[in-house]
N, C-alpha and C positions, 0 to 999 in steps of 0.2 A: 187788601184781602178781599176776595170776591164774596159777596153776600150770599147767604144760603136761603133756601125756601122757608118762610116763616111757619107754614103749615107743618112741614116735616119736623122742625125743631121741637115743637111741643110733644110730638109723638115719640121723639127719641130721648127726651129727658125723663128719667124715672119718676120724678115728683108729679109730672103732668100726664104721664103715659096712660094711666088708667081712667082719666077723666073722659066724659062723653064728648062727642064732637061739638055739641052746643057749648059745653063748659070751656073747651079749648078755644072755640071761636070767641068766647067772651074775654078770655085772657089775651088772645092774639091781638085784639083791638087795643090792649092797654099795656103792651110792652114795647120796648125799643131794643135794637141791636146796636151795640157800641163797640168800636174797634179800639184796642189798646196796643201800643207798640211795645216791643221788648224793653224791659226795665222801666216801664211807665207805672207809676203808682196809681192804683185804683181808688184807694182811700187810706188815710193815715190813722195810726193809733191816736186816740184822743179827739178825733174829729166827730162832728155830729152825724147821726144816722140820717140818711136821705133816701135810700133805695134798697131793694132786694136785688141781689146779683146772682147769676148762675153762669157757669162756664159752658159755652157752646163749642168753641174750638180753642186749642192752646192749653197752657198750664199757668196756674196762679200759685205763688208762694205766699203763705200766711206766716207772719213772724211778729215777735214782740220786740220793741225797741230796747237798745242797750248802748253802751259805748260803741263808737265806730269799729266795725269789724267784729263786734260781740253780740250781734243780734241773735235771738233764739228762734230758730225755725221750728214752727209747730207742725206744718203740714204742706204738702204739695197737692193742689186741687186740680182734678182733670174734669173732662166733660161730664155734665150732669150734677156736679157738686155745687151747692149754693152756699152763699156766705153773706155776712152783714145782717143775718137774721136775728141774732141776740140783741143787738142794739136797736133794731127796728121794732122788736116786740117789747123790749123793756124801756126804751126811750133813753138808755144810757149811751155815753160816748163809745165809739169803737175801742175795743180792748186790744186790737191787733192792727197790723198794717198788711194790706193786700197789694202784692206786686206782680205784674205780668212778667213771667220769666222768658216768654217768647211772644211773638205776635198772637194776640188773643181776640176772640169775638165773644162778647159777654152779653147775655140777656139781662136787661135792666128794667125793673118795674119801680116807678117812683112811689114814694111812701103813701101818698093819698090814694093812688090807684091800687096799691097793695092792700091797704085797709079795706077798700071797697070790694076787692076780689074775695077776701076772706069772709066778708059778710054774705056775699052771694054764693060762695062755695065753701060751706062750713067744714066739709071733710078735709079740705086742705089744711085747715087750722089744726086738726088732730095730728096729721103727719108732721107738721112743723113743730108742734109742741113736743113731740117725741125727740126730734132733733135738738130742740132747745134743752131738754133734760140731759142729753148726751154731751152738750157743749158748755153748759153753765158751770162756772167754777165756784167753789165755796171760798169766798174771800176771807173767811175767818181762819182758814187753815194756812195755805201758802199759795204762792203764785202757780197758776196752772201751767204745766210744761208741755201739754199736748192740745191739739185743736178739738178732737172729738173722740169719745170713748164708746165702745160697743160691749154690752154685757150679753154673753151667750150662756144660757143654762142648758145643761144636758140632763135629761130626765127620762124615767120609764115608770110605768104604773106597776111594774113587777120586777123582782130581782132576777139576776142571771140573764139580763138582756144584752150584755156586752157594753153597758153604759160607761163604766170607768175606763176601759181600754179605748173606747172611742173618744171620750173627753180628753184623755191624755194625748192620743195621737193627733186629735184636732188642734190642741194647743201647740204641740210641737210643729205641726204643719203651718198653722197661721203665722207663727213667729218666723219660720223658715221662709215662707213665701213673701211676707210683707216686710221683713226685717224691722218690725216695730215691737215696742215693749208689750209684754203680756204677762199676766199673773193668773195662775189657776188656783181655785179655792177648793180644797178637799173637805167637804162638809159631811159629817156623819154623827149619829147618836153616840152618847157616852159609852154604850155597851159594845160598840164596834171599833175596829182598828183601821187607821188610815193606811191605804195601800200605795199612794203615790210617792212618798219619800223613798221607798225601796226601788221603785221603778225609775226614779231619777238618780239612783246611786247615792242617796243621802244616807250615810251610815250612822250608827249609834243613836243616842237619844236625840230627839228633836223637840222644840217647843211647840205646843198646840194651844190655840186660843180657845179658852173656855167661855162661850157666850153666856153661860149661866152665872159666871163670876162677875159681879158688878165692880170689883176692885180693879179689873183690867179695863183700861180706857184707850181712846184713840191715839194719844201721843206715843204710847208704847207699841203701836202696831208694827213699827219697823223692827222691833225685837223678834217678831214672829215670821219675818220674811225669810224663806229658805232659798239660798242661792245654789246654783249647780252648774255643771259644765255644759248643759244644753241650752242655756241662755234664757230660759223662762223661769219666772219666780213662782214660788209655791207658798201658800199659807194654809195650815191645817186648822180646822175648826171643830169643836165639839158643841153639841147642844143637848138639852134635856127636854122631855115632853112637857114638864111643868114650866110655868112662868113663860109661856110662849111669847106673850106680847112684849115683854122686856127684851127678850133675846132677838126678836124680830127688829125692834128699834135699834138695838146695838149693831146688828149686822148691816142694816140699811145705812146707818151712819158710817160704818166702815167702807161700804161700797161708794158712798159719796166722797170719801177721802181718796179711794183708789182711782176714781175716774179723773182725778187731777194729774195722775202720774202714769197711767197705763192706757195704751190704745185699745187693748182687748183684755177683758176679764172673763174667764171661762169658769163656770160653776159646775162642779160635779155634785149633784144633789142626791140625797137618799131617796129610795123608791117607796115613798109613802105619801098619803094625801092629807097630811096634817096641815093645820092652819099656818104653821111655820113655813113649810115648803111652798104652799100656795102663795103666801105673801112675798116670798123671795122670787118665785117665778114671775110675779107681777112687776118686779123691778127690772126684768130682763127686756132687752131689745129683740132677742131671738130665743125661741125655745126649741131645742132639738129633742124630739121624743123618739126613743128607740123602741122597736118592736120586732118580733120574729115574723116570718111570713105565714105562720100557722093561724088557722081560723080563730081559735080561742084567744090568742094573743092580739090579733087584729081587732077582735070585738072589745077586748079590754081597753085597747088604745082608742077605739072609737068612742066608747063610753067616757073615757078620760077627757077627750077633746070636747065632747058635748057638754060635760060638766064645767070645763074651763070657760067655754063660751057662754053657757046659759047661766050658771050660778055665779061665776066670777067675772063675766063680761070681758073675757080675753079677746083681743082682735085675732081673727083667723089668719091674717097675713103674717103674724109673728110666730105661728105654730108650724114647725117643719117636721114632718114625719120621715123617719129614716128606717128602712127595712134592713135588719141585720140577718144575713142568711147563715147564721151559725147553726140554725135548724134548716134542713132541706125544705124548700117550698113544696107544699102539697096541693096548692091551688094555683091556677094561672094568674098572671099579673093583672088582667082585667078584673078577675074576681076579687083579687086583693083590694083593688081600688073600690069596687062596689061594697065590699065588706067594711072598709074604712070609712067610706063616704067622705074622703078627704084626699087631696093630692099627695102623691108620694114624692118627697123632695129628692131623695137619693137612696141607693141600695148599696149595702156593704157586702162584698163577697165573703165567703167563708174563709176564716184564717186557717192556714195549714197547721196540722198537729205539731206541737213542740216549737212553734214559731216564737220569736222574741215579742215581748209586749210593746217594744219600741219599733214598730214596723216602719214608721216614717224615717227613722235613723238607720236601723239595722237591715231593713229589707225594702228599700225605696222603690224597687221595681215590682214588688208584689202587687197583685190586683187590689188588695185591701188598701195599701198605701196610695195607689193611684186614685182610688175612689175618694179617700179622705182628702187627698191633695186638691181634687177638683172642688170639694165642698169648702175647703179652707180658702181657696182662691176666690170663691164666690163671696164668702163671709168677709174676706180681706179686700173686696172690691177691686180685684186685679185680674179678673177673667179676660183672656184674650180670645177674640172671635175672628173667624176667617170666613169671608163672604165670597162665594163663587158665582160669578155673573153668567148671563145668557150668551148665546153665540153659535149654536150648532157646532161645526167643526172648529171655529175659533176657540170654543170652550176647551179643546184639547191642550191649549196653553196652560190650563190649570195644572195639568199633570206635571209639567216641568217645575212649576212653583212648589207643588207638593214634594217633589224630589229634594229641592233645596231645604225646605222646612224639615224634612226627615234627616238629611245629612248634617244640618247645622243644629239639630235638636232645639228648634224654636218651639216654645210651649204654645200649644193651641188647646183651648178648653172647650170650645163649642164651634161647630161649623154649620153654615147655612148654604143653600143653593137654590137657584131658579133655573128651570128648563134643563139644558144639558148640565148646568152646574149642579142641579139636584141629583142627577145620576152619578156624577163623579164624587160629590160630597157624600152620598149614600155609601158608595163603595169604600171610601176612605174611613167612614165612621164605623163600618162593620169590621174593619181591620185589614183591608187590602192595602198594600203598599203602592207607591207610585209606579213601581216596576210591574206589579201585578195588574194595575189599572191599565197601563199601556198595553200589556199583553192581551187584556180583555178587549180593548178597542181594536187591536190588530186581528184578534180572532173574529170579531164582528165584521171586519172588512172582508175576511175570507168567506164568511158565511153569506154575506149579503152582496158581495162584489162592489157595490156602490150604495149610496143612500137610497137608490131606487129599490134595492132589495128589501127595504123595510116598509115599502108602500103597498097597501092593499086598497085599491081604488073602490070608491062607492059613488052612488048618485049623490051629487053635492047639495044635500039638504042643509046640513050643518057644517060640512067640510068635505074635501075631496077624498080624504083617507080615513078608513075606519079605525085604524090603530091596533088591530088585533096582532099583527106581526110584531109591532113595537112592544105591546103588552107581554107577549110570550118571551121576547128577548129580556125584558126587565125581570120577569119572573124567574128566568133561568139563573140569574145571578143573585137574586134576593129571596127567592122561594117564599117561605112564610115568615121571614124575619120581621119583627116589629121594632118600633123605636125603643123598646125595652131591651132589645138584644144587642144594641150598639155598644162599641167600646169607647165611643166619644159622643157626647150629646149632639144631636142632629136636629136641624130645623129645615123643613122644606116648604117653599112658598108656591102657592098656586093663586089664581085669580077667580073670584066668585062672580060669575056672570050676572046673576040676579041682583046681588047686593052691591055690585060694582065696587068691591073692596078686596084686599088681599086676604088669603086664607093661609095661616101658618099651621103646618102639620108638625106635631111633636108626639103623637101617639097613634096607635093602630098599625096596620101593615105598611111597611116602607114602600112596597111596590105600588100600592094605590096612590100614595102621595107623589111618587116620581111620575107615574103616568099622568096624573092631573097636571103636574108642573110642566110636562113636556108637550101638552096638547095645544099646539099652535093654532090660534083662532083663524078660521077661514081655510085651514089646511086639514087639521085633524078634527074629527067629530069631538064635541066636548065630552069630558069625563064625568059620568054620573056617580056621585058619591052621596049615598042616602038621598036627601032631598035637594042636594046642591048640584049645580051644573058648573063644572070647573074647567078653566082654560089655563094656558101657559102662565106660569108665575111671572115671567118677564114683562107681561102686559102692564102690570102695576109696579112690580119690584124687580127690575132687571139687574139690580145690584142689591141683594137682600140684607142690608145693614139693620133695618128695623127689627127683623126677627132676632138678630143677635143681641140687640139692646134689651128686648123683652126677655131674653134668656139670661140676662145679668152681665153680659160682656160690657166692659168699659173701655177696652182698647180694641180697635177694629183694624184688621188688615183686609182690604178689599181688592179683588182681582177683576178689573173691568176689561173685558176682551172685545167690547163693542167698538167698531171702528168709529172714527170721528165723523161728524155730520158732513164735512166736505168730502171725505172718502166715500161715504155712502151715496151722496148725491151724484158724484162722478160715476160711480158704478151703476147707479140707477139709470142714468142717461144712456149708458152703453147697453144696458138690458133692454130699454125701450127701443133703441135703434135696431138691435138684433131681433127683438120680438116683431117689430113692424116688417122687417125684411123677410122674416120667415112666415108671415101670415099668409101670403099668396101660396107658398108651398103647402102649408097646412090645409088650405082650402081644397087643394087637389087630392088630398089623401082621404082614404076611408078611415072610419073610427078605429078599427082593430090595428091598422098599421100606424095610426097616429100615436098610440101609446108607445110603440117601439121607437117612433121618431123622437118623442119627447125624452125617452130614456137616453137616447144617443146625443140629444142636444139639450141636456139638462140645464145648460147655462142660459138658455133663452126660452123660458116657460113661465106660465102664470104664477108658479110658486115663487119665482124670483121677484116678481112684481109685488106679491103679497109680503114676502119676507122683507124685502128692502123697504117697503112702506112702514112696516112694523119697526124695523131696525132704526129708522130715522127717529121715530117717537121714543124708542128705547134709549137711543143715544142721549136725547135731552134729559130723560128721567135718570139715567145712569150718572150723568154729570152732577145732577142735584144730590143724588144719594152718595156719590163719591165724596162730596164736600163734607159729609158727616163721618167719614172714615179718618182714622189717624194717619194712615198711609194707603195710597192707591197704587197698585201695580198695573201698568197698562202696556202689555207686550206689543211689540211692533209686528203687525200681521200684513204689512205691505207686500203685494204680489201673491197673496194667498186668498183662497176663496171659501165662502161659508159652507159649500157642499163637499169640499174635498176631504172626506173622512179617510181617504187612502193616504193622506199626508200627516197622520197623527203624530208621528215621530218628529217631523219638522215643526209642527205647532208646539209640541212639548219643549223642543229646543228653544223656541222663541220665549216661552214662559220662563224657562230656567235662566236664560240670559238676563231677562228683566229682573228676576228675583236676586240674582247675584249682583247686578248693578246697584240695587237698592238695599243690599244686605245691611250695611251700616245704619241706614235709616230705620230699617225694621227693628234692629236691636235697640236703637235709641228709644223707640216707642215702647218696646217690651220692658226696658229697664227704668224708664222714667216714672 
């Protein structure tokens, strides 16, 4: 297995992604990369702890020993998932066996180095302690049957926020998307009535766990679990405002029992700020707070978040705000953000009148169901990302891949793009089909005749081309659409000239982000964005997988249309030969006729020299970034040329052929 770049790895693994460059450099000097072959054991149950492990490439199966053929599989771990942590932090022997189920590349930090890292970077210890809580089993109860549990609390500071409908559909969707065990807890005061039994078609009287009754204890919990045809379990709880401390302890003990048997526990909490609710929120791994887009509700939510952070020391990262548009928004999205003073995690479209409460089941194609499904896939750590790479006309291969994705109904949760890939990704994200996109490219061909129709020459201070024509073209198709208006989460990558780093756009006007991402250095003048001077995203991220990881994607399909280094060098030599041969002709021409000559001889001009030089560098970077994708599609562009925008349909065909050839591999990644 070819080794990947050690600098990129730490940026792509969620545990380390938010660390500073200095902190990542400190870790980089203290970890190793180790290859494990298919069916090779990484460590055995009962063995002594020796290291921290994290999956970089491949898949790892974690299971507990039993009679031959009776091993209990707890989890399949993919890239970014770490293991061996419980034994490392507790000093106990490994409680599971870890096996490579295909060829794997594993990041390994030896125990003594790991201890040293935690002392130098204390905030890592906080993240790891949360994982420890999710994975530790209560040995006094029974053997843990899962590897890791996640507790999600759904909450609102006021009633009528659509909280219960959302919690219910989120639970259904997480189970549906992950195929893992889930229980939802319907918790309400004694004077209220549980609504979830009816929504799950549980008829008649049902048992409800009274937290105020000390006679009910943990061993009888199974008597209160309500089964149903939808595959998720339900437990109903009552609590009283008195004796809060005893009830809190009782529910926490119950949660400690449930994390042994359920991958996901969803809590539908009452809308009050009692000590009971606050303490239960504090047991959660994620808190989804619902609010309407109205100013008064946003301010309530802002005050709630401030209180959770200031008075109760909640971590901001575990608080996710969800806008429920059951009330029509009266203020723009940017003002919503300013009012909240907190990131908006997701937005739920308004539910149509008289719709079913079970939208995930009864109306899966509704906009509400689609929004919840994306959230569920992120919570379930199964988001699929699609990266569209750079390549000018080569980039039209992306259109053919998108066609196959549409026809085969391959789930894509987030899309990213650099340079021409940003333009195509943007069109797809706002709802254009592959057929629509091809028609747009063909319309561009008619309007501009060739790539030269997009060029507006200027005195070459920062670039030969001002970019006004390209800017008008981009505006034509995106107008004033923002990243908030997309139907699919979108990430566009540009390069920051001053900071010498990538700039990932996920908010603001889409057209500005695309223009920045398409501004090829040395050719286009740089794009001014506030105080930033931005260039082509492909300079740093020609295959933008990093943006997808930061967006939560854990499975990556990358389309690399950059030709191989050998192809580029061969083409580069031909360009130089042609360029030398035409130099004498150019010398004899006056400036005004020179421009026309270059238009007619576009295969032998300075832009080719610049582009081919950049392309060689991009090819090297793309290869490194491609190693971090689960599957890379590399269409055959032999015999085709980077400026031939008039051959868009042929490029698209090449992309479609590559996608169909690797369709089985794509589905294997999706389903794994």
